[in-house]
N, C-alpha and C positions, 0 to 999 in steps of 0.2 A: 308409758306416758304418751299423752296425746300431743298433737301439734301445738295446742294452746299452751300447755304446761312447758313444753320445750322452749317456745318463744319467750315466755315469761321468765323462766329460769335463766336463759341466755341474757336477757335484758338486765336482770338483777346482778348477774356476774359481771357484766360490763360496768354497772354502777360501782361494784366493788373495785374493779380495775381503776376507775376514775378516782375513787377515794384513796386508793393506795399510792397513787403517784405523788401527791404532796407529802404524804407520810415518808416516802422514800427520800425525797429531797431534804426534809428536815432531819432525818436520821443519818444522812450521808452514806447510806448503803445503796448498792446497785438495785435498780427497780425490780429486776427479776428475782433477786433474793427476797425482798420484802413481799413480792407477789407469791412466791413459793411458800413462805411462812404463813401468809394469809390463807392460801389454799389448804395447807395441811391443817390449820386450826379449824377452818370451816368443815373440812372432811371429817376430822375427829369429833367435832361437836355434833355433826349430823349423825354419825354412827352412834354416839352416846345417847342422843335423843331417841333414836330409833330403837335402841335396845332397852331403854328405861321407861319408855311410854309416859312421858311427863304430862303431855296434853295432846288432845286429838289434833288441834290445829298445828301444833309444832311437829307432830308426827308426819303430817302431810308435807310440811316444808322439808323435813329431814328426808323423807322418801324421794321428793323431787331432786334433792341434791345427790343422794346415794345412788338412785336408779337412773341418773341422767345418762342418756345413750352416748357414752364416750367410746369411740372405736378407733382402731388404727387407721381405717380408711378415712375417717374424719380428719385425722391429723395429716396423713400422707397425701390425701387427694385435695382437701380443701385448704388446709393451712400451710403445708410445706411449700407448694409451688410459689405462692406469693412471697413467702419469706426469702426463698433463695433468689427469686427474680429481683426483688427489691435490692438485695445485697449486691447482685451482679450489676444492675443498672447504676447503682451508686458509685461503683468503682470506675475510675478513669481507665477504661479498657485499652485505649491506644497507648498510654504510657505503661500499662501493665504488660503489654506485649513486648516491651523492651526488656522485661525481666521474666519472660514466660518460662525460660529454661530453669532458673533456680526455683520459680514458683511451683512448677510441675514436680521438680525433684523433691522439694520439701513436702509437697502435698502427698505424693505417693509414698515417699520414704517415711514421712511421719506416721502415716496410717499403718504401714507395714511394721515399723518398729514398735508402735504402740500395741497393735494387734498381737504381734509375736510375744512381746514382753509381758503384757497383761494376761493373755491367754495361757502362755507357758507357765507363768508364776502361779496362777490360780489352779492350773491342771496339776501342779506338783503337790498341792495341799487339799484340793477338793475332789470328792469321789464322782467326778463327771468325765465323760469322754473328751478327748482333745478337741474334737470338732465343736462341741458345745462351749468349751472354754474360749476357743478362738472366736466363736460367734459372739460371746459376751465381750471379748476384746474389740471386735468390730463395732459393737453397739456403743461402747464408751470411748471409741477413738475419735469421735467427732467432738469439736470444741466450739464454744461460743466466744468469739474474740472481742465482743463489744466492750468489755471492761478494759482490755489491753489497748484496743484502738483508741478509746477515749483517753487513756493514759498517754499514749504517744502524742495525740493532738494537744493535750494540755502541756506536755513537756516541749512541744515544738520539735519533735523528732524529725529526721529527714523524711521527706515525702516518699522517697523510694523504699525506705524501711517499712513505712506504714502500708504501702501497696503490697509489699511482699507478704506481710502477715495477713492482710485482707484477702489477697488472692489465694494464699495457701489455705485459708479457712474455707473458702468457697469450694475449691477443688478437693479439699480434705473431706467435706461432706459427701461429694460425689463418689470419691474413692471408697470411703467407709461403707456407704450404702451398697455399692457394687460388690464389695467383699461380703457384706451381710447377706445379700441375695444369693451369692454363690455358696456360702457356707450353710445357709438355711436349706437350700436345695439338697445339699449332701445329707443333712440330718433327716429331712423328710423322706428321701428315697432310701435311706439306710445303706448307702454305698460306703465303701472304705474311703477315708480321707486321702485324696490325691491332689497334692499341691499343684501339679502341672495343670490338671483339669480346672481347678479353682482359679488359677491365674489366667488360663485361657478364657474362662467365662467372664472374669472381671474385665479383661482386655477387650473382648468383643462388645460387652455392654458399654464400656467407656467410649471406645472409638465410634461405635454406632450411634450412641447418644450425642456425641460431639458433632458428628456429621449432620444428623437430623436437626440439632439445635442451630447449627450454622445456617443451614438452608432455610429454616423457619425464620430465623432472625433477619436474613436478607430479604425474604419475602415480605415480612412485616415492615421493614424499612422502606421497601418500594411502595407499599400501600400507604404508609404515613406520608411519603413524598406526594402521592396523588391527592391525599386528603389534607394538604397543608393548611388550608384556610377553613377547615371544619373541625373545630376543637373537640366537640363531643364525640365525633366519629374517630378521631385520632386516639382519644383516651380509651374508647371502647376497644379498639384493636389492641392497644398496648396492654390493657388489663386482661383481655381474653387470651392473649398469646401464651402465658405460662401454663394455664390450665389445658389448653388445646394440645400444646406440645407434650406435657406430662402424660396425659391420658393416651394419646396416640402412640407414644413411644413405649409406655408400660404395657398397654393392653393389646396393641395391634402389631407393633414392630418388634417387640421383645428385646428392646435395648434400654439403656439407663435413662429413664425419664428425668431424673435429677440432673444428670450431666447435660441433657438436652436443654432443660430450663436454664441452667447456669450459662451455657454457651449462647443461647438466644439472648439472654439478658446482657452478656458481654458485647454481643454484636450491636444491640441497641445502644449500649453505653458508648460504643465507638462511633457510631454513625447517626444515632437518633437525635442528638442535640441539634444538629443542623437541619433535621427534617421538621422540627417543630418551630413555631414562632416562639420568641423568647418567653413571653408570659405563659404560653401554653406549656412549655417544657417545665417551667417552675411549678405550675399547677399539677402537672403529671408527676413530678417528683414528690410533691406534698401529698398527692393522692396515694401513691404507692407507700409512702412512709406511714400514712394513717392506716392503710389496710394492713401493713406489716405489723404495726403496733397492736392492732386488734388481734391479729393472728397469734403473735407472740404471747400476748397477755392471756388469751383464752387457752392456748396450749399449756402454758405454765400453770394456770389456775386449775384447769380441768385435770391435768396430770397430777397436780398436788392434791386434788380432792381424792384421787384414788390411792395416794400414798399410804394412808393409815390402813386401808383394807389390804393392800399388797404386802405390807410389812407386819400384818397382824400376827403371823406365826414365826417371826424371826427368832433364831436361836443364837447361842453364844458362838457356835461354829460358823454361822453365817457372818457374824461380825469379824471373825478371824479372816475368812475368805475376803471380805470387803476391805479389811486393812491391807492385806497382801496386794489386792488390786490397786488400791490408792497409791501404795509405795511404788508399785511397778509402773503406774501411769506417770508419776512424777519423775521416775528414773528415765522413762522413755522420752519425755520432753527435755530433760536435762541432756540426754545423749544427743538429741538433735541440736540443741542450742550451743552446747559446749564441744560437741564433736564435729558437727557439719558446718555450722555457721562460721567458725574460725577458718575453715578451709575455703569457704566462699569469699570471706573477707580477704584472705591471703591472695586469692586469685583475682581480686578486685571485681568479683561478680556483684557483691553487695557491700554496704558500708559496715564498719565495725559496730558491734553492740557491746556496751559496757556490761560488766558482771552484774551490777545492780539492776540494770534493765532486764537482763536475762533472768535474774531471780524473780522479778515481778511477773515476767511472761510465764515462767514455769508455774508459779503459784496462782496465776490468773487464768489457768486453763479450766474455766467453768464448763460444765456440761449442761445443755439446755434442751430445747424442744425436740431436736432430732433424736437424741438419746432416748427420751421418754417415748416418742412415737414408735421407734423401732422395738423397744421393749414391749410395748403394748401389742405390736403386731405379732410377736411370738406368743404372748399369753392368750391371744384370741384364736390361734390356729388350732383346729380340732385334731390335726394329725401329729401334733407335738406331744411328746410324753409329758404327763402331769408333773413329774419330778423336774424335768427340764424347764417347764413353765414356771414352777415355783422358784427354781434357782435363778433364772433370768430375771423374773419379776423382782425378787428381793435384792439381788446384786445390782441390777441396773438402777432401780429406784433409790436404793441406799447410796450408790455411788453418786448419782445426780444430786441427792439431798446433801451429801457430804461436801461436794464442791460448792454448792450454793450457800449452805448454812455455816460451813467452817471456812473454806477458802474465800468465799464472797464477802463475809463479814469482816475478815481480817486483812483484806487487800489494801484498803485505805490506810490503816495503821502501819502496814508494812511499807507502803510508799513513803509515809511521813518518816518512818524510822530510817529509811535509806536515803532520805533527803531528795526524793524525786518529785516532791510537790511544790518545788520552788520554780519561779520564772527563770528562764534562761538569762544569761548575762546581757544579751542584746535587748531582750524584752524589759529587763530591769532598767537598762540605760535609757530606753525610749519612753519608759513609763512617765518620767518627770516631764519630758517634752510634751507628751500627749496631754497630761494633766494641766500643764501650764497653758497650753493653747485652749483646751476645752473650758477650764475654769474662767479664763479671761473672757471667752465668748459668752459664758453663762452670765457673768456680771453685767456686761454691756447689754445683753438681751433683756435681762431683768429690769434694768433701768428704763429701757425703751418701752417695755410692756407697761411698767408703772406709770410712765408719763402719758402713754396713750389713753389709759383709763383713769387718770387723775387720782392715783392712790397716794397715800401720805408718804412723805419722804422718810419719816421716822421708821415706818414699817418696812420701807425699802431697805434702809440702812441695816435694820435688824436682820432682814432675810438674807442680805448679801454678805453680812459679816463673817459667817463660817467659810464662805467661799474665798473671801479675801485672806483669811488666816491660812487656809490650805494653800492658797497661791503663794503666800510669803514663804511657807515651808518648802514648797516645791522649787521656788526661785533660788533658794540656798543650796539645792541639791545639784552638784556638779558631776554626777555620775555619768551623764551623757557625754561629757567631754573626756572623762578619764577611764570609764569602765571598758569601752570598746575602741578598737583602732579605727582609723579613717577607712581602711580597707573593708572592715565589717560594716561600717555605716554606708559605704558605697554599695555593698552587696544588698543591704536592706532597701536602699533606694531603688536599685535595679529590679529587685523582686516586686516592689510596690508598683513600678511602672509596668512590668509584665502582667501583673494581676489586673491592672486597670486596662491594659490592652485587650486582655481576654474579655473583660466586661463590656468594653466598647464593641468588640467584634460580635458579641452575642445580641447586641441591640438590633432589632429587626430593621431599623432604619438604614443601617450600613450593610449588614450582611444579607439582607433580603434579595439583593440582585445577584449574589454569587451562587454558583452551583454548590450543592451540599458537599461535594468532594473537596472543593477549594476551601470551604469553611473548616472542614475536618483537618485539612492539611495545615491551615493557619493556626488552628487551636493546638495541634501537635507541636508546631514550631514554637508557640509561646511557652508551652510546658517545657520544651527543650531549653529555652532561654533560662527558665527558673532553675532547672537542674544544672545548667552550665555555669550560672552565676555562683551557685553553692560550691561547685567543684573548681572553677577556674577564674572566678571574678569577672572583670569587665571584658577581658579577652574572650572568654567563653561566651559571654552574652553577645558580643558582636559577631562572633563566628556563627552562633546559632541563629542570629537574626538574618544573616546572609544565606543561610541554608535553603530557604524556599526558592531563592533565585537560581540555584544550581539546577542543571538539567537532568532529567530522569532518563532511564533506559527507554521508556516509551517515547520520549521526545527524540532520542537518537534514532529510533526505528522509523518514526513518521517523517523525520527529516531525510532519512535515507530514501524513503518512498518518494518524497517530494523531489529530491535531487536527482535520483536515478530514473524514475518513471513518470514524473510530473503529476503524481497523485497529491492534490492540494487540499482536499477536504479535511482530513484529520489534522494537518498542520495548521490550517486556518482556524479550526475550532480551538486548538491548543493555544495559539497565539492570542485569540480573542479572550480566552479565559485568563491567560497570563496578564493581558492588559487590564482586565477587570480587577484581578488580584492586586496589581500594582497601584491602581487608582484608589482602591479601598485601603490598601496599606498606607498610602500617602495621607489620606484623610485621617486615619487613626493615629498616625505619628504626629500630625499637627495637633490633634486633640491631646496627645500625651504632653506636648510642649505646654499647652494651656494648663493641664492637670499639674505638671511639675511646678509651674510658676505660681499658681494660686492655691494649691492644696498641699504640696510637699515642701515648698520653700520654708514655711514657718516651722516645720519639724526638723528639717535637715540642716538648715543654715545656708548662708550665702555661698560659701566656698564649695560645699558639696553640691548645691543646686547648680552652680556654674559647671562643675565637672559633668554632672548628669546631663545638663543641657548640651554640652559638647558631644557627648556620646549619642544622644538622640538626634542631634543635627547631622552627625555622620551617617546615621541610618537614613535620614531624610535626603541627604545629598545622593546617597547610593540609589535610593528608589527613584529619585527625580532623574538621575542619569539614565536609568533603564527606560523610564517613561519618555524622556526626550528622544531617545533613539527610536522608539516605536511611533511617537507622534510625527517624527520627521518622515518616516516611511509610509505610515498609514494615516494621513491627516483626516480623511473622511470618517474612518472608523473611530478615531479619537474624538471627533466632534460628536458622533453618535453616543459614545459612552459618557461624555461629559453631560450631554443632554439627559441621558438616562439617570445619572446621579442627581441632577436637579429635579427631575420628575419624582424620583423616589423620596427626596427630601421634602418636596411639596406635599406628597401623599402622606408622609409621616406627620407633617405639621397640620394637615387637615384633620387627621384622626385625633391628634392631641387637642385641637380646638374643640372637636365634638366631645371628647372625654371631659374636658374642663367644664363645658356647658352642662353636661350631664351631672358631674360631681357637684356643681353649684346649685343643682335643682332647677335650672332655667328651662331645660327641655326634659321631656319624658324619656323613659327607656325605649318606648316604641319608636319615637322620633329619632333617637340616637341610633337605634339599630337600622332604621331606614337610611339615615345619612351615611352610616358606615358602609352599608351595602352599595349605595350609589357611588360613593367615593372609590370603593374597590372595583366596581364595574368600569368606571371611567379610567382608572389607573390601568386596569388589565387591557382595555381596548386601545390605549395609547402606547403601550409598550411595543417596540419593534425589535426584531432580532437582526442586528447588524452583523455583518461578516467581514472578515479581513479580505481585502482585495489585493492579491499579489501583484496586480498590474497597475496599481495606483501609485506609480513613481512620479513625483512632481518635478517640474523644472527647478523649483527652489532647492530641491535636494542636490541637484547636479552642480549648483553653485559652490558646493563644498569642495569640488575637485578643480584645481587650477587648470587642468588640461581642457576643461570645457569653457574657460573664462572668455575665450575669443569668439565663441559661437553666438549668433544672434538668438533672441528669445524664441523665434519661430522654429529654428533648428533644435533648440533645447527641448521644446515641447514634443517635436517629432521623435527625438531620440528617447525621451522619457517614456513614450508610449511603446517603444520597442525593447526597452530594457526588461529583463526578467529578474524577479527576486529569488534569491537562493538563501535559505536559512540553514546555517550549518551549526551543528552541535559542537560543544567543547570536545577537543581532541579528535574530531572527525577530519578526514582528508578532503580537501577541495578537489585536488587532482594529484596523480602520481607521475613520477618520472617515466617518460615514454608514452604517456597518454596523447591522444590526438589534440592538436591545438584548435579547438572549435570556437574560441572566443576569449575575451579578456574580462577581468573582474575589477569592480570598484568597491571599496569597503565603506559601507554606509554606517555601520557600527560594529564594534568588536575588534578583533585582532587576529592575525594569522602569523604562522612561523614558516619560513622558507628554508629548506635544507638543500644546499648545493655541496655535494661531497661531504667534507667534515665541517663545513661552515654552516652556521645557523643565523638567520636574520629575521627580524620581526617588523611587521607593518601594522599600522593602526588606522583609525578612522580618517578618511580623506585620501588615503593612498590607493594605488591600483597595482595590479600585477597580471601577468599572462600575456603581455603585449609582444614579447620576444617571438613566441611561436607564430604569431600572426605576421609580424614584420619579416621574419626569415623564412616563412613557409616551411616550418619543421615541427617536430613533436616536442612535447614538454621536456625541459632539461632539468627539472627539480621537483621535489616533493613539497606540496603546500598543505599545511595542516592548520585548522582553526584552533586557537588557544583560548577561546572564550565563546560565548554565545554570540555568533556573528551573523549580521545581515549583509549579504553581498548583492551587488547589482551586476548581472551578467549581460555583456554586450556580445551578441553572436557575431561570427565572422562576416556574414553577409552585410550586416549593418555597419560593421567596422570598415569594410571596404567602401561602402557607400559614402560614409562620412569622410573617409580619406580622399575620395575622388572629389567631393564637393569642396572640402577645406584642405588643400595640400599642406598648409602650414601646420595643421593638426598632426599629420603623419610625421612631418619633420620634427616636431616637438617630442613626439613619442620616441622617434629614432634617437634623439639626443639623450633621452633618459635611458634607453636601452644600451647605448654605447657606454655611458658612464657605468651602468651596472655590469656590463661585460668586463670592463676594466677592473672593477672590484672583484668579480668572480675569478679573474685571471691572476689576482694577487698583486696587480700593479699599484694598488692603493690599499694600504693596510687600514685596520679599523680606526686607529687613532688619527692617521693622516686624513682619512675621510672626514672625520669630525672636524679636524682643524681646517681643512679646505672649505668645508661648508660654513665654518664660523658659527656653528650652533650645536649645542648638546641637548640632551633630553629635557623635555619640559613637563611640568606636572599635568598640564592639560592633556598631553599625549598619553600619560599614564592613566589618567582618569577615563580615557576612552576605551581602554581594555577592560571591559566591564567586570568579568569574573575571572580574570587571568589567573592561572595556576602557576605555582613555582615549586621547584623541587627542594628548595631550602626549607628545612624544618623550622617551626616557630621558635624564636628565642624565648628563654624563660624570663618572664617579666614579673618576678615575685616581689621585688622591693617596692615599698610605697613611694620611694623617691622617684619612681618612673611614672607617676600619675600623669603629669602634663605631657610627657613624651608619648605615652600610650594613647592618649586621647587627641593627639595633635593631627593625626592623619588617618585616613581610612585603612582598614585591614583587608588583606587578601584572604583567600580561603585557608591558608596555612597559618594565619595569625600574624604574619608580618605586616608592618606598615607598608602600604602600597607605594612603592617608589617609582621613579621614572624608568619604565622598562621598555618603552617603545621610543625609538629615536627617529627624529624627523629632520629633514633638510629643506631649506627654502627653495622657491623658484620651481623651474621645470624639473630639476632633480629633487623630487619631493621627499625621497628617503634614501638613507645610506644602505638600506637592505637590498639584497639581491632579489630580482624578480622571479627567477626560476621558471619563466614561461618558455 
C-alpha cells in the first residue's frame, strides 16, 4: 500500500470510530467492546469480499483493509507511549505516593500471580514449553481498568480505593511488559528457563526505567517552568516527552521504556499542574485525552481487524486451552482481591472492599490494547517458532475477545443485579435539595427571559408547568432530613469547601505569584483535608488544614545554620515563601466564606452553614495569627507582598477586560493579542523581588515588652537597630545549661519551655528570658527549648550593658524580675501560690500566641454528634485537642510566673 492509501484508510477508520461512540452510548456497552465488535465485523467482511471477488471496486476496499500495515512497532512505539502517559498524568501522583507501597505490592504481585496461574494451568493441558505458556500469561496479565474505574466513580467509592486500582493498573502494565521481554528473550535464545535470571532482568529493566523516567520528568518540569507563558511550547514539550523517553530507554539504554513513560507521567502529574497556567493545564489534559482516545480506538480497531485472520484455523483444543486460561485468570484476580486485600484492610493500609465490589472488579478485568500489541509482537518475530506464533496469536486474541465480548457485555447487568448501580445514601439525600434549588432557579430565570423578550404569559405558564410539578414532588421529599446524619452532612459540606479551595488555588490570579513547590504543597494539603474528613470528620479537617504551618526538617536545618553560623539567605527565602503562602491562604479562606454563604447555604441549611462557618473562621483566625506575627517583625516585607497581591489582581482584571472585549467582538484577535502582550510586559517589569530583612526590627515591636516602656523613642530606635532576629524551629533548643551568657532574648512570637531541674515553665509572646546570666555574670542555669515556631529578638551583652548604664532603672527592673524568678526556682513559692500572688491565671490570648504549640496529651475521641458545638468552639492544636490556655502570664515587672533559666 502506498502512503495515500494508508492515509485514506486511517481517515476512514477514524470515521468509523466516531460513528461507534454514539452507538456505544445507546447500547449501554463499554466503548471498547462495541469498537472491537465493529473491527471484527469489518475484518470478517473484508476477508469474505477478498475471497469471493464480488466486484473490482469492493476488492480494492477489502485489500486496503486486509493489507493495512499493522505492526507491533506501530502499537508499541506510536500508540502505547501516549496511552500510558495520559493515564499517568491523569492520576493524582502526590496522593498516590501515600499508597505507593500497597500499589507496588499489588502491581507486582498481581502480575506474578496471574502469570504463574495462567501459564502453569495452560502448561498442564497444552503441548507447549513452560516458557511459552508463561509468556502467554505475561501477555494477558495486563488489564484495562477503565470500566472498573468508571464504576467506582459512579458509585462514589473512596478516592483512595480508586487510586489504588488506577496505580496498580499502570504499574501492572510496566511489570507485565518487563516480564514479557525477559521471557521472550529466553525463547529466542533457546536457553533453559531460569527464574532467577528472568527476575533479575525484570528488576534491572524496571528500576532502570524508573530512574530514567524520574530524571526525564524532572527535566521536563524544569523546561515547563521556564516556558510558563508559552502555551504552544509547553504543550509541545509535554506531548514529545513520552515518545522521547520510550525510544531512548528501549533502543539506547536497554531498560523498560514503559516504566520510564509511566514514571515521567507521574512526575508531571505531581508537579506539572503548578508549572502551567490554569487554562493551559486544562487544554493540556484535554489534548492528551483526545490523543489517547485516538490511540486506544485505532489499537482496538486495527487489532480487531486482524482477529478473523488470526483465528482462522482455531480448533476445539484451542478452545479448551482458552477456557483453562480464562478460569485461571479469574482465579488469579480472585486470589488477589480475596486473599491480599483483606490483609491490607486489616492492617489499615487500604479501605475495605465489599464482596459485591470485588466480584465486579474480578469480572471487569478486560484485556485491551497492551495485550493485543504484545501478541502481535510475537507473531511478527521471525525467530519465533511458527507453532509458538500460532499458539500465542490464537490464545491472546481469543482471550482478549472473550473479555471484551463476554465479560464486557455482561458487566452492566452484573452491576444492576448486585445493586451497584444506585446512588449512595448521601447522594440520594442531596438529590432533592439540588433539584429544589435548580428547579426554582429555572422557573425564575424562565419568567425573566420571557419578560425581557415579551413572550406570551400563557406560553410561559405552559413551559414552566412541568418544572413546578417536579418542584412540588421534590418539596415533599424529606430524605435530606432523615436519610443521613448531621455528621454526614457536615462531611459533605467540608469536602465541598475543600474542592472549592482547590479550584480557587488553581486560578492563576491567586497562585501565579507562588512558587510551584508551594502550590504543590498547598494542593497536597487540600487533598489531605478531603481524606481526613472522610476518616475523622471535622477534627481531621482542622488538623489537616494546620499541617502546612508545621515546620519541616529543611526549616530546622536552615534555622540551625542561621542560629549557629549567621547564614541568613536560605532562612530569608523560606520565610518569604511562608509569608506568601499565608497571604494566599488567607485570601482563599475569605473566598470560601463567600462561597459558603452564597452557594452552599441553600443546600445545607442554616444550622449546618453556621457550623461550617465557625470551622472556616477558626482556620482564618489561625492564619491571621501567623500573619500578624510576621507583619509585626517584617513590616516592610509585608507591605511589599501586599502591593504584589494588588498588582497581580490588577493584572488579572486587565486580562479579563481584554477577553471580554474580544468575546463581544468589539476588538479583533490581533488587537487582543497585542494588548495581552503589553499587559504582560508591564506586569513583568513592575514585579520586584522583596526579601526578608532580619535587621528590620521596629520600635513599635518593642512596645510589646513592658521592660522597654520607660525608654524614650530615640533609645528604642537605637535598640531596635541593634537587636538580632533569631528564628527557632519547633522543639529546637535556644540554649543549653552551661552555655555562655552572651545576651538575653525577647519573644516576639511563639513560645518557649524552660527546664530548671525537674521543673518546667513556659513563656509566650511579650516575655523575655536569659537576663540572669547577664546580671550575675555567669553561665546559663537552664535549658530553653522552643515549643512552637518562634521569632526571638536577641539583645547582645554589649548592648545590654550599654542600655543598663544609660538607664539604671532598667537594670533594677530586670533585677527585680530575676530575684522573683530565683525565689520560684528555689521552691519558696509554689506554682499555685505564684498564681495567687500574681492575682492572674492563664488567658486565652496567651494561649493563642503559642502558634503551633505541641502537647503530649493524645486527642480525645470526639465521635458523638452532641459534641458539635464543643468541637467547633475553639481552635485545635496539632494533636486535635482544643487549644487551652497553656502559657501563664503575670502582670507588671514580674511578667511571667515561669523561670528564666538564664
